[in-house]
C-alpha positions in Angstrom: -31.1 8.0 5.1 -27.8 6.1 5.3 -26.1 5.5 1.9 -25.8 1.9 1.1 -22.9 2.3 -1.4 -19.6 3.1 0.3 -17.6 5.5 -1.9 -13.9 5.0 -2.0 -10.6 5.9 -3.7 -8.3 3.9 -6.0 -4.8 3.9 -4.7 -3.2 6.1 -2.0 -4.7 9.5 -1.4 -2.5 12.4 -2.3 -2.8 13.6 1.3 -1.1 10.5 2.7 1.3 11.0 5.6 4.0 8.4 5.5 4.3 5.4 3.1 2.6 2.1 2.7 -1.0 0.8 2.6 -1.6 1.2 6.3 -0.7 4.9 5.9 -3.2 5.1 3.0 -5.9 3.6 5.2 -5.2 6.3 7.9 -5.3 9.0 5.2 -8.7 7.8 4.0 -10.2 7.9 7.5 -8.8 11.4 8.1 -10.5 12.5 4.9 -13.8 10.8 5.6 -13.3 8.2 2.8 -14.8 4.9 3.7 -13.2 2.5 1.1 -9.8 2.0 -0.5 -8.8 -0.1 -3.5 -5.2 -1.1 -3.2 -3.7 -0.7 -6.6 -1.5 -3.8 -7.0 -1.5 -3.2 -10.8 2.2 -3.9 -11.4 2.9 -6.6 -8.9 1.8 -8.2 -5.6 4.5 -7.7 -3.0 2.6 -7.9 0.3 3.8 -10.4 2.9 1.7 -12.0 5.7 3.2 -9.7 8.4 2.6 -6.6 6.4 -0.8 -7.8 5.4 -1.7 -8.2 9.0 -0.7 -4.6 9.8 -2.8 -3.3 6.8 -5.8 -5.4 7.9 -5.6 -4.2 11.5 -5.5 -0.6 10.4 -8.5 -1.0 8.1 -10.5 -2.9 10.7 -9.8 -0.5 13.5 -10.6 2.6 11.3 -13.6 1.1 9.5 -12.1 1.4 6.0 -13.3 -1.2 3.5 -10.5 -2.6 1.4 -10.4 -4.1 -2.1 -7.6 -5.0 -4.4 -6.9 -4.4 -8.1 -4.8 -7.3 -9.4 -1.9 -6.7 -11.8 -2.6 -5.5 -15.3 -0.4 -8.2 -16.8 -3.1 -10.8 -17.1 -4.2 -12.2 -20.4 -6.0 -15.5 -20.2 -6.4 -15.4 -24.0 -2.7 -15.2 -24.8 -1.5 -17.5 -27.6 1.6 -18.3 -25.4 0.8 -21.0 -22.8 3.5 -19.7 -20.4 1.8 -16.3 -20.4 -1.6 -17.9 -19.6 0.1 -19.8 -16.8 1.7 -16.7 -15.4 -1.6 -14.8 -15.6 -3.3 -17.5 -13.5 -0.4 -17.3 -11.1 -0.9 -13.5 -10.7 -4.6 -14.0 -10.0 -3.8 -16.5 -7.3 -1.1 -14.2 -5.8 -3.5 -11.3 -5.7 -6.2 -13.4 -4.1 -3.8 -14.6 -1.4 -2.6 -11.1 -0.7 -6.1 -9.8 -0.5 -7.0 -12.4 2.1 -3.9 -11.3 4.1 -5.0 -7.7 4.2 -8.7 -8.4 4.7 -9.8 -7.3 1.2 -12.7 -9.4 0.0 -12.9 -8.1 -3.6 -10.2 -8.7 -6.2 -10.7 -6.8 -9.5 -9.3 -8.4 -12.7 -8.6 -7.4 -16.2 -8.8 -10.8 -18.0 -7.4 -10.3 -21.5 -7.8 -9.3 -25.1 -9.6 -10.7 -28.1 -6.7 -10.4 -30.5 -8.2 -11.6 -33.8 -9.8 -14.7 -32.2 -13.4 -15.9 -32.4 -15.3 -14.4 -29.5 -16.7 -17.7 -28.4 -13.3 -19.3 -28.3 -12.0 -16.3 -26.3 -14.8 -16.7 -23.8 -14.1 -20.4 -23.3 -10.3 -19.8 -22.7 -11.0 -17.0 -20.2 -13.6 -19.1 -18.4 -11.3 -22.1 -18.2 -8.5 -19.9 -16.9 -10.7 -18.4 -14.2 -11.9 -21.9 -13.2 -8.3 -23.0 -12.8 -7.4 -19.9 -10.8 -10.4 -20.6 -8.5 -9.3 -24.2 -8.1 -5.8 -23.1 -7.0 -7.2 -20.4 -4.7 -9.4 -23.0 -3.0 -6.4 -25.3 -2.5 -4.4 -22.6 -0.6 -3.6 -23.7 2.9 -2.4 -20.3 4.3 -5.6 -18.3 3.8 -9.3 -18.8 3.9 -10.3 -18.9 0.1 -13.9 -18.2 0.9 -12.9 -14.7 2.2 -12.0 -13.6 -1.3 -14.2 -12.8 -4.3 -12.7 -12.5 -7.8 -14.3 -9.6 -9.8 -13.9 -9.6 -13.6 -14.1 -6.0 -14.7 -16.4 -4.5 -17.3 -13.9 -3.1 -19.7 -13.8 0.1 -21.7 -12.1 -0.8 -25.0 -13.4 -2.8 -27.9 -10.2 -4.8 -28.0 -10.6 -6.0 -24.4 -12.4 -9.0 -23.3 -15.2 -8.1 -20.9 -18.4 -6.5 -22.2 -21.5 -6.7 -20.0 -22.8 -9.9 -21.4 -19.4 -11.6 -21.1 -18.8 -10.5 -17.5 -22.3 -11.5 -16.4 -22.0 -14.9 -18.2 -18.7 -15.5 -16.4 -20.3 -14.9 -13.1 -22.9 -17.5 -14.0 -20.4 -20.1 -15.2 -17.6 -19.7 -12.6 -18.7 -20.4 -9.0 -17.9 -17.8 -6.4 -17.1 -14.8 -8.6 -19.0 -11.6 -9.1 -18.7 -8.6 -11.4 -16.8 -5.3 -11.1 -19.2 -3.0 -12.9 -17.2 0.0 -14.3 -20.0 2.3 -15.4 -17.6 4.7 -17.1 -16.0 1.9 -19.1 -19.4 0.7 -20.3 -20.4 4.2 -21.3 -17.1 4.6 -23.2 -17.3 1.2 -24.9 -20.9 1.8 -26.1 -21.3 5.6 -26.3 -24.5 5.1 -24.4 -25.7 3.9 -21.0 -25.6 7.4 -19.5 -29.1 8.4 -18.5 -31.3 7.5 -15.5 -33.3 5.1 -17.7 -30.2 3.4 -19.0 -28.6 3.1 -15.5 -31.8 1.4 -14.3 -31.7 -1.0 -17.3 -28.0 -1.7 -16.6 -28.6 -2.7 -13.0 -31.8 -4.6 -13.9 -29.6 -6.6 -16.3 -27.3 -7.5 -13.5 -30.3 -8.5 -11.3 -31.8 -10.6 -14.0 -28.6 -12.4 -14.7 -27.3 -12.9 -11.1 -30.4 -12.4 -8.9 -31.5 -9.6 -6.6 -28.8 -10.4 -4.0 -26.2 -9.2 -6.5 -27.5 -5.6 -6.2 -26.7 -5.8 -2.5 -23.1 -6.8 -3.0 -21.9 -4.6 -5.8 -18.4 -3.5 -6.6 -18.5 -0.5 -8.9 -15.8 1.7 -10.6 -16.7 5.2 -11.7 -14.9 8.2 -13.1 -15.1 10.7 -15.9 -13.9 9.2 -19.1 -12.6 10.2 -22.6 -13.6 7.9 -25.4 -13.9 7.5 -29.1 -15.0 4.9 -31.7 -12.8 2.2 -30.1 -14.0 3.0 -26.6 -12.0 4.3 -23.6 -9.0 6.6 -24.1 -8.3 7.8 -20.5 -10.0 8.6 -17.2 -11.0 12.2 -16.6 -12.2 14.3 -13.6 -15.9 14.3 -13.3 -16.1 18.0 -14.3 -14.3 17.4 -17.6 -16.5 14.5 -18.8 -20.0 13.8 -19.9 -20.8 10.9 -17.5 -24.1 11.8 -15.8 -23.0 11.1 -12.2 -26.0 12.6 -10.6 -28.3 10.3 -12.6 -26.2 7.4 -11.5 -26.5 8.4 -7.9 -30.2 8.9 -8.1 -30.7 5.5 -9.6 -28.4 3.9 -7.0 -30.4 5.6 -4.2 -33.8 4.7 -5.7 -32.9 1.1 -6.3 -31.3 0.7 -2.9 -28.0 -0.5 -4.3 -25.4 -1.7 -1.8 -21.7 -2.4 -1.9 -18.7 -0.3 -2.9 -18.1 2.4 -5.5 -14.4 3.1 -6.2 -13.6 6.5 -7.9 -10.8 6.3 -10.4 -10.6 10.0 -11.3 -7.2 11.6 -11.8 -8.4 14.3 -9.4 -8.0 11.7 -6.6 -9.7 12.5 -3.3 -11.1 15.8 -4.6 -13.5 13.9 -6.8 -14.1 11.2 -4.2 -15.2 13.8 -1.7 -17.3 15.6 -4.3 -19.1 12.3 -5.1 -19.7 11.6 -1.4 -21.3 15.0 -1.0 -23.5 14.4 -4.2 -24.5 11.0 -2.7 -25.6 12.7 0.5 -27.7 15.2 -1.6 -29.3 12.3 -3.6 -30.1 10.5 -0.4 -31.5 13.6 1.2 -33.7 14.3 -1.8 -35.0 10.7 -1.7 -35.9 11.2 2.0 -37.8 14.4 1.2 -40.0 12.9 -1.4 
């Protein structure tokens, strides 16, 4: 049975030889890792020529690329200039993603501060709509080749619980969720059994339709958390996330797309998860 979820790594593998994203792509293929999320979390510096080299490497080696946009985005900032710069960062990340051939662009969208949640939602939605409008107007890339992915966030202070992310994907044309299962577990203290993982993906299907389960972008790692949610990412072995239950559900439900591992153990945990995925798929075939 061929696994439908490609498992990948966030950022350059530790075993990289050379520098740059094309070298990261080559390191992934040498390790047997099928997907790479480019961590543009501080800035977007790629140029068209460099993007073309990265794209060529990824296409020739069969490594699926995605992009994590800069952290410095807050569409609920009380300062209009910060909202404007946040929209600009989203557009830059989308344009760069198109250059390198990365369809999915993961976004952290902001913080609640002390504002009313309904007001926060409206501001974030409107900011995303404006970003989408500007991306559509770009004349140097194909905007249809890029999908913005609001991330399911792990802290109570951060905009982006499951309902908010799914509602955004209903209200803003052309976007889809980044479903961080570790974040949701940390934020709620729950959603960590086979039954709960099934309910989680059923909620996605009910909100966005069955096709959404065939075009997923997932983040996963071990995670430390407390009453306010996420504290930090952990290796799988040091955390309580039931990764095997997640993989069993993913296999049983026929989920497809990409799962990016954000563990501090880097490729060690990515390769461990790939092996566990093979075991889950093998068990399903033997039933």
